[in-house]
MILUMLO-551869 format. One record per residue (C-alpha): residue number from 1; z, y, x. Coordinates in steps of 0.1 Angstrom, whole numbers, plus 5000, padded with zeros to 4 digits. Layout:
# MILUMLO-551869
seq:NUM | Z:Z | Y:Y | X:X
...
END
This chain:
# MILUMLO-551869
seq:1 | Z:5001 | Y:5000 | X:5001
seq:2 | Z:5008 | Y:5026 | X:5030
seq:3 | Z:4972 | Y:5020 | X:5042
seq:4 | Z:4956 | Y:5024 | X:5014
seq:5 | Z:4977 | Y:5059 | X:5006
seq:6 | Z:4968 | Y:5067 | X:5044
seq:7 | Z:4930 | Y:5062 | X:5033
seq:8 | Z:4935 | Y:5082 | X:4999
seq:9 | Z:4945 | Y:5110 | X:5017
seq:10 | Z:4922 | Y:5111 | X:5049
seq:11 | Z:4895 | Y:5112 | X:5021
seq:12 | Z:4911 | Y:5139 | X:5005
seq:13 | Z:4919 | Y:5160 | X:5035
seq:14 | Z:4878 | Y:5153 | X:5047
seq:15 | Z:4866 | Y:5164 | X:5018
seq:16 | Z:4887 | Y:5199 | X:5013
seq:17 | Z:4879 | Y:5203 | X:5045
seq:18 | Z:4838 | Y:5193 | X:5042
seq:19 | Z:4841 | Y:5224 | X:5013
seq:20 | Z:4849 | Y:5250 | X:5040
seq:21 | Z:4817 | Y:5235 | X:5062
seq:22 | Z:4792 | Y:5244 | X:5035
seq:23 | Z:4754 | Y:5254 | X:5041
seq:24 | Z:4733 | Y:5272 | X:5019
seq:25 | Z:4699 | Y:5256 | X:5035
seq:26 | Z:4682 | Y:5233 | X:5006
seq:27 | Z:4668 | Y:5198 | X:5016
seq:28 | Z:4659 | Y:5192 | X:4976
seq:29 | Z:4639 | Y:5212 | X:4953
seq:30 | Z:4662 | Y:5206 | X:4921
seq:31 | Z:4693 | Y:5232 | X:4915
seq:32 | Z:4726 | Y:5234 | X:4896
seq:33 | Z:4744 | Y:5267 | X:4888
seq:34 | Z:4775 | Y:5268 | X:4900
seq:35 | Z:4809 | Y:5293 | X:4878
seq:36 | Z:4797 | Y:5324 | X:4905
seq:37 | Z:4760 | Y:5322 | X:4889
seq:38 | Z:4741 | Y:5315 | X:4922
seq:39 | Z:4723 | Y:5282 | X:4922
seq:40 | Z:4738 | Y:5253 | X:4945
seq:41 | Z:4709 | Y:5228 | X:4959
seq:42 | Z:4714 | Y:5192 | X:4945
seq:43 | Z:4712 | Y:5161 | X:4972
seq:44 | Z:4695 | Y:5130 | X:4954
seq:45 | Z:4711 | Y:5099 | X:4971
seq:46 | Z:4694 | Y:5064 | X:4962
seq:47 | Z:4716 | Y:5032 | X:4968
seq:48 | Z:4719 | Y:5001 | X:4950
seq:49 | Z:4752 | Y:5006 | X:4935
seq:50 | Z:4760 | Y:4966 | X:4934
seq:51 | Z:4764 | Y:4960 | X:4974
seq:52 | Z:4807 | Y:4963 | X:4975
seq:53 | Z:4823 | Y:4978 | X:4996
seq:54 | Z:4794 | Y:5000 | X:5005
seq:55 | Z:4780 | Y:5009 | X:4968
seq:56 | Z:4790 | Y:4992 | X:4931
seq:57 | Z:4787 | Y:5005 | X:4894
seq:58 | Z:4821 | Y:5008 | X:4875
seq:59 | Z:4828 | Y:5018 | X:4836
seq:60 | Z:4847 | Y:5050 | X:4849
seq:61 | Z:4857 | Y:5079 | X:4872
seq:62 | Z:4888 | Y:5064 | X:4888
seq:63 | Z:4892 | Y:5067 | X:4925
seq:64 | Z:4866 | Y:5097 | X:4923
seq:65 | Z:4835 | Y:5075 | X:4911
seq:66 | Z:4806 | Y:5093 | X:4906
seq:67 | Z:4784 | Y:5096 | X:4876
seq:68 | Z:4749 | Y:5074 | X:4877
seq:69 | Z:4717 | Y:5093 | X:4866
seq:70 | Z:4703 | Y:5084 | X:4834
seq:71 | Z:4734 | Y:5057 | X:4834
seq:72 | Z:4767 | Y:5055 | X:4817
seq:73 | Z:4781 | Y:5036 | X:4844
seq:74 | Z:4796 | Y:5053 | X:4875
seq:75 | Z:4790 | Y:5049 | X:4913
seq:76 | Z:4818 | Y:5040 | X:4943
seq:77 | Z:4823 | Y:5026 | X:4972
seq:78 | Z:4822 | Y:5038 | X:5012
seq:79 | Z:4784 | Y:5050 | X:5005
seq:80 | Z:4797 | Y:5074 | X:4978
seq:81 | Z:4826 | Y:5081 | X:4997
seq:82 | Z:4806 | Y:5089 | X:5024
seq:83 | Z:4778 | Y:5111 | X:4999
seq:84 | Z:4807 | Y:5134 | X:4987
seq:85 | Z:4822 | Y:5143 | X:5018
seq:86 | Z:4787 | Y:5150 | X:5032
seq:87 | Z:4779 | Y:5169 | X:4999
seq:88 | Z:4809 | Y:5189 | X:5004
seq:89 | Z:4806 | Y:5193 | X:5038
seq:90 | Z:4768 | Y:5210 | X:5036
seq:91 | Z:4777 | Y:5228 | X:5001
seq:92 | Z:4753 | Y:5212 | X:4978
seq:93 | Z:4758 | Y:5192 | X:4944
seq:94 | Z:4757 | Y:5153 | X:4942
seq:95 | Z:4732 | Y:5129 | X:4920
seq:96 | Z:4738 | Y:5091 | X:4930
seq:97 | Z:4700 | Y:5069 | X:4920
seq:98 | Z:4708 | Y:5031 | X:4911
seq:99 | Z:4674 | Y:5017 | X:4934
seq:100 | Z:4668 | Y:4984 | X:4940
seq:101 | Z:4675 | Y:4975 | X:4973
seq:102 | Z:4638 | Y:4967 | X:4981
seq:103 | Z:4622 | Y:5001 | X:4965
seq:104 | Z:4648 | Y:5025 | X:4983
seq:105 | Z:4622 | Y:5029 | X:5013
seq:106 | Z:4591 | Y:5044 | X:4988
seq:107 | Z:4619 | Y:5058 | X:4967
seq:108 | Z:4631 | Y:5084 | X:4995
seq:109 | Z:4593 | Y:5083 | X:5008
seq:110 | Z:4575 | Y:5095 | X:4977
seq:111 | Z:4605 | Y:5122 | X:4966
seq:112 | Z:4619 | Y:5105 | X:4943
seq:113 | Z:4654 | Y:5113 | X:4958
seq:114 | Z:4660 | Y:5130 | X:4991
seq:115 | Z:4680 | Y:5104 | X:5006
seq:116 | Z:4692 | Y:5063 | X:5013
seq:117 | Z:4729 | Y:5059 | X:5016
seq:118 | Z:4728 | Y:5019 | X:5010
seq:119 | Z:4742 | Y:5007 | X:5041
seq:120 | Z:4704 | Y:5004 | X:5062
seq:121 | Z:4707 | Y:4989 | X:5097
seq:122 | Z:4689 | Y:5016 | X:5116
seq:123 | Z:4659 | Y:4993 | X:5131
seq:124 | Z:4626 | Y:5005 | X:5147
seq:125 | Z:4606 | Y:4986 | X:5119
seq:126 | Z:4621 | Y:5007 | X:5088
seq:127 | Z:4620 | Y:5038 | X:5114
seq:128 | Z:4583 | Y:5035 | X:5115
seq:129 | Z:4582 | Y:5051 | X:5074
seq:130 | Z:4615 | Y:5071 | X:5078
seq:131 | Z:4637 | Y:5091 | X:5096
seq:132 | Z:4672 | Y:5085 | X:5100
seq:133 | Z:4706 | Y:5098 | X:5106
seq:134 | Z:4726 | Y:5091 | X:5131
seq:135 | Z:4749 | Y:5064 | X:5127
seq:136 | Z:4778 | Y:5066 | X:5094
seq:137 | Z:4792 | Y:5028 | X:5100
seq:138 | Z:4791 | Y:5000 | X:5127
seq:139 | Z:4788 | Y:4969 | X:5113
seq:140 | Z:4793 | Y:4933 | X:5134
seq:141 | Z:4771 | Y:4903 | X:5124
seq:142 | Z:4790 | Y:4876 | X:5105
seq:143 | Z:4785 | Y:4842 | X:5083
seq:144 | Z:4808 | Y:4833 | X:5053
seq:145 | Z:4808 | Y:4800 | X:5044
seq:146 | Z:4836 | Y:4776 | X:5021
seq:147 | Z:4870 | Y:4769 | X:5031
seq:148 | Z:4855 | Y:4728 | X:5023
seq:149 | Z:4825 | Y:4732 | X:5044
seq:150 | Z:4817 | Y:4710 | X:5070
seq:151 | Z:4812 | Y:4743 | X:5090
seq:152 | Z:4842 | Y:4758 | X:5082
seq:153 | Z:4856 | Y:4752 | X:5113
seq:154 | Z:4829 | Y:4766 | X:5134
seq:155 | Z:4837 | Y:4783 | X:5166
seq:156 | Z:4802 | Y:4796 | X:5177
seq:157 | Z:4766 | Y:4797 | X:5166
seq:158 | Z:4756 | Y:4764 | X:5181
seq:159 | Z:4780 | Y:4746 | X:5154
seq:160 | Z:4761 | Y:4763 | X:5124
seq:161 | Z:4731 | Y:4737 | X:5133
seq:162 | Z:4715 | Y:4722 | X:5105
seq:163 | Z:4732 | Y:4745 | X:5079
seq:164 | Z:4712 | Y:4752 | X:5043
seq:165 | Z:4715 | Y:4788 | X:5045
seq:166 | Z:4701 | Y:4821 | X:5028
seq:167 | Z:4712 | Y:4862 | X:5028
seq:168 | Z:4697 | Y:4894 | X:5012
seq:169 | Z:4661 | Y:4898 | X:5015
seq:170 | Z:4647 | Y:4930 | X:5036
seq:171 | Z:4680 | Y:4929 | X:5064
seq:172 | Z:4686 | Y:4921 | X:5100
seq:173 | Z:4707 | Y:4891 | X:5086
seq:174 | Z:4680 | Y:4873 | X:5069
seq:175 | Z:4651 | Y:4884 | X:5092
seq:176 | Z:4665 | Y:4881 | X:5120
seq:177 | Z:4703 | Y:4857 | X:5130
seq:178 | Z:4692 | Y:4833 | X:5104
seq:179 | Z:4662 | Y:4818 | X:5123
seq:180 | Z:4690 | Y:4820 | X:5151
seq:181 | Z:4707 | Y:4787 | X:5136
seq:182 | Z:4695 | Y:4761 | X:5149
seq:183 | Z:4675 | Y:4733 | X:5127
seq:184 | Z:4682 | Y:4755 | X:5102
seq:185 | Z:4669 | Y:4748 | X:5063
seq:186 | Z:4668 | Y:4787 | X:5051
seq:187 | Z:4662 | Y:4793 | X:5016
seq:188 | Z:4642 | Y:4820 | X:4996
seq:189 | Z:4660 | Y:4851 | X:5004
seq:190 | Z:4686 | Y:4867 | X:4981
seq:191 | Z:4677 | Y:4901 | X:4961
seq:192 | Z:4711 | Y:4910 | X:4967
seq:193 | Z:4746 | Y:4909 | X:4979
seq:194 | Z:4764 | Y:4895 | X:4946
seq:195 | Z:4731 | Y:4872 | X:4947
seq:196 | Z:4739 | Y:4857 | X:4977
seq:197 | Z:4777 | Y:4852 | X:4976
seq:198 | Z:4772 | Y:4832 | X:4944
seq:199 | Z:4748 | Y:4812 | X:4960
seq:200 | Z:4776 | Y:4803 | X:4983
seq:201 | Z:4802 | Y:4800 | X:4957
seq:202 | Z:4778 | Y:4775 | X:4936
seq:203 | Z:4774 | Y:4753 | X:4966
seq:204 | Z:4734 | Y:4760 | X:4965
seq:205 | Z:4739 | Y:4772 | X:5004
seq:206 | Z:4768 | Y:4760 | X:5031
seq:207 | Z:4766 | Y:4792 | X:5047
seq:208 | Z:4756 | Y:4832 | X:5044
seq:209 | Z:4752 | Y:4858 | X:5069
seq:210 | Z:4760 | Y:4895 | X:5064
seq:211 | Z:4780 | Y:4923 | X:5081
seq:212 | Z:4819 | Y:4924 | X:5083
seq:213 | Z:4826 | Y:4948 | X:5058
seq:214 | Z:4804 | Y:4932 | X:5032
seq:215 | Z:4825 | Y:4897 | X:5041
seq:216 | Z:4855 | Y:4914 | X:5039
seq:217 | Z:4848 | Y:4924 | X:5003
seq:218 | Z:4837 | Y:4891 | X:4994
seq:219 | Z:4870 | Y:4874 | X:5004
seq:220 | Z:4886 | Y:4898 | X:4983
seq:221 | Z:4869 | Y:4880 | X:4956
seq:222 | Z:4863 | Y:4848 | X:4963
seq:223 | Z:4893 | Y:4829 | X:4976
seq:224 | Z:4875 | Y:4795 | X:4980
seq:225 | Z:4850 | Y:4818 | X:5009
seq:226 | Z:4862 | Y:4816 | X:5049
seq:227 | Z:4847 | Y:4839 | X:5076
seq:228 | Z:4831 | Y:4830 | X:5110
seq:229 | Z:4833 | Y:4855 | X:5133
seq:230 | Z:4821 | Y:4847 | X:5168
seq:231 | Z:4816 | Y:4878 | X:5180
seq:232 | Z:4843 | Y:4874 | X:5204
seq:233 | Z:4825 | Y:4846 | X:5219
seq:234 | Z:4792 | Y:4838 | X:5244
seq:235 | Z:4778 | Y:4818 | X:5213
seq:236 | Z:4774 | Y:4844 | X:5186
seq:237 | Z:4740 | Y:4864 | X:5169
seq:238 | Z:4723 | Y:4875 | X:5189
seq:239 | Z:4716 | Y:4915 | X:5178
seq:240 | Z:4706 | Y:4952 | X:5189
seq:241 | Z:4727 | Y:4980 | X:5187
seq:242 | Z:4700 | Y:4992 | X:5159
seq:243 | Z:4708 | Y:4965 | X:5139
seq:244 | Z:4741 | Y:4971 | X:5137
seq:245 | Z:4742 | Y:5010 | X:5133
seq:246 | Z:4744 | Y:5016 | X:5099
seq:247 | Z:4725 | Y:5048 | X:5089
seq:248 | Z:4709 | Y:5075 | X:5063
seq:249 | Z:4673 | Y:5073 | X:5056
seq:250 | Z:4654 | Y:5105 | X:5049
seq:251 | Z:4614 | Y:5111 | X:5046
seq:252 | Z:4597 | Y:5115 | X:5077
seq:253 | Z:4593 | Y:5151 | X:5088
seq:254 | Z:4624 | Y:5164 | X:5068
seq:255 | Z:4644 | Y:5175 | X:5095
seq:256 | Z:4665 | Y:5206 | X:5081
seq:257 | Z:4685 | Y:5184 | X:5056
seq:258 | Z:4683 | Y:5155 | X:5085
seq:259 | Z:4699 | Y:5186 | X:5106
seq:260 | Z:4722 | Y:5194 | X:5080
seq:261 | Z:4737 | Y:5154 | X:5076
seq:262 | Z:4738 | Y:5149 | X:5114
seq:263 | Z:4761 | Y:5179 | X:5116
seq:264 | Z:4786 | Y:5170 | X:5084
seq:265 | Z:4786 | Y:5131 | X:5105
seq:266 | Z:4795 | Y:5150 | X:5139
seq:267 | Z:4827 | Y:5159 | X:5124
seq:268 | Z:4836 | Y:5125 | X:5118
seq:269 | Z:4851 | Y:5095 | X:5140
seq:270 | Z:4847 | Y:5062 | X:5140
seq:271 | Z:4884 | Y:5054 | X:5131
seq:272 | Z:4874 | Y:5080 | X:5100
seq:273 | Z:4845 | Y:5055 | X:5093
seq:274 | Z:4871 | Y:5027 | X:5094
seq:275 | Z:4897 | Y:5046 | X:5078
seq:276 | Z:4878 | Y:5051 | X:5042
seq:277 | Z:4862 | Y:5017 | X:5047
seq:278 | Z:4893 | Y:4998 | X:5044
seq:279 | Z:4900 | Y:5027 | X:5015
seq:280 | Z:4865 | Y:5012 | X:4999
seq:281 | Z:4876 | Y:4975 | X:5002
seq:282 | Z:4911 | Y:4978 | X:4990
seq:283 | Z:4897 | Y:4998 | X:4953
seq:284 | Z:4862 | Y:4974 | X:4952
seq:285 | Z:4864 | Y:4958 | X:4915
seq:286 | Z:4872 | Y:4923 | X:4914
seq:287 | Z:4835 | Y:4915 | X:4899
seq:288 | Z:4818 | Y:4928 | X:4926
END
C-alpha cells in the first residue's frame, strides 16, 4: 500500500510540475477553448486500450482515467499516465483514441492521430515509416508459462526447446524472439496481449514471450502462470537496445511536436518510469 501511495503522489507531483512547463506550439490542427477564452491545441493519442499495464479500457474515470473518443469507456494505464503528463507539460488538451494494434502506424501516418503511445519498441523497421521520441520506458524480454508446464523450471532459453508458443503480432516478441527457441512450434500470432494470455491459460500453447511489465500484469490476473526471466544469464533471448526501448511514434517530419514531447520526457528519470509503471500495474482491472 505504501508503494501505491508513493506512486500516486509522484504522478500527481509530475503532473503539477508539467503544467508549469507548457508551450504554445501546436502539433495538431484541433483546438479547444479554455476558461480564459484562449484556444489550446489538442494532442490526439492512439493506443489499443487493451494492453495492460500499458493501456486498458474501463467503465469509469477512477485513478484519473481519460475518456476514449467516440466511446462510453475510459482509458488508463502507464501510457495514459505518460500522455497526461506530456500534454500538461506542453500545454495541450488530451484526447485518447482506441485503435487496433496493427492499425496504429497507419493512423499516425494519415494524421488521424498525432502520436502513438502504446508500448511500441523503437525498431529500425518502424523508423522507416514513423519518427520516434526518446524512450519513455525500457522493457526487458521474458516468457510466461503455466506452473504445471514441463517448461516451468526452465533456467535458460535452451530449456524451452520444442515448446509450442506464440506472442502478439507485429512485435519483436513474435518476429525476433520466438524463432530463437530451438525446434519451437510457433503458432499464428495473436491480435492482442489479452488474446495471447488466453491462449496460454487455455493450454493452446506452452508459453508466450512478452516484456516484463506485460508479464507482471498477467501474473496478477492468472495465478496459474509463472515467470521465466533469463535476463541475468548468458542463455537469454538476444535482442538489441532498440527492441527493448519503448518510444512514442509520430508522423515523419513532425519535428515541432517531436521536440515538445522529447522536452517533456527529458524531465523524467528512469526511476520515474519505474514508479509510474508500478502504479499502473497496481490499479489495473483484473479483467485485463
